[in-house]
N, C-alpha and C positions, 0 to 999 in steps of 0.2 A: 469464180465460184463453180462454174460448170466443170472446169478442168479439175478442180479439187474434188468435187463429187465423183467424177469419173475415176480419178486415181484411187480414192477411198474404196470405191466399188471393186476395184481390182486388187484390194488388199493392202494398198499403200497408205497406212495410217500416218506415216511421217509427212506425206503431202498435206494432210489436213493439219496436223500439229504444227507444222512449220508456218502456217498462215495465221496462227494465234499469237496475239500480243502477250507480253509478260503479265499484263494486268487483266487478261481475258477472264470473263465470268460466264458460267453457264447456269441458266434458270430453266429447268426442264420440268414442266407440269406433268409429264408422263412418267417420270421416275421420282421415287421418294427422294426428297432433298437431303443432301449430306450437310451436316452442320459444321464441318471442319473449316469452311471458308477458303477452300483451295482456289488459287488463281493461276492464270497462265495455262500453258498446255497441260499441266498436271490436273487442272479442273476438268478438262475434256477427257483426259485419260481416266479419271475416277468415274466420270459419267459413263463412258464406254465400258468400263469394267463392271459397273453395276448392271448394265444391260446384258453383258455377256454372262453374268451370273444367273440371270433369269431365263436367258434364251440360248439354246445351243447353236442356232443359226439365225442371223438377221441380215436382211438386205434393205438398202435404202435407195429408192429410185425417184430423183427429182422430176416432177412432171410440169412444173411451171415456176418461172422466175419473174419477180416484179421488182424493179429497181425503184427505190424511194429515197432519193438523195444519198445520204451516207448509210443507208440500210438496204438490205436485200431480203425480200420475203420469198421463201421457197416452199412450194407445195411438195410434200414428199410422201410417196407410197411406201409403206413398210410391210415387209413379209417376214414372219418369224416363226420359229418352232420352239415351244417351251422346253426348258432343260429337263424338268422332272415330269411334267404333264404330257409332253410330246404333242400338245395341241398346236395346230396350225393357226396363225393369226395373220389377218390382212387388215390393215387400217391405213388411215391417212392422217398426217399431222402437218402443221405449218411451222416452219422455222424462220425466225426473224434474226438475221445476222446484222449486227451493227459493225460498221467498218471504219477504220481510220487508215486511209490509203489502201494498201494491199493487205493489211493486217485486220483480223477480226478482233474486236474488243469485247463483244458480248454475243451470246446466243440465247434467245428465248424460244422455247418449244411450246406450242399450243396444241391442244387436242383436236382442233379443227381449223380449217381455213377461215370459216366465218368468225370464229372466236378471235383469231389473230387480227382480222380487220376491225372487229369491235374494239379490241385493246388499243389499236392504233388510232381509233376515233375517226376513221376514214370510211367513205362509201366506196364500194367497188365499182 
């Protein structure tokens, strides 16, 4: 996942999309859910497109990785600039990647690190 984040940061979206299984699902609490039920790399593409519509510039910097069996919890610092408002945004989210071997089958995005841990039902 570290290499995938690094490639994505360099603009290589294919590095990310190639790590997603055909039944991949994205559940992003930070983006209004799309009801079309897209799966696979297309689900991530739609999520990224919705973010790109709202922000003219977005960067994701992973600051912590925690391996939890077949899942990886990633703390991510996000910096963005609104497309129409031009407001600068700095925030942090937690991404929970569910893995099957080298392929991601699901991504859950939480608005905070603490909320992700609570959803997992685990103490930090």
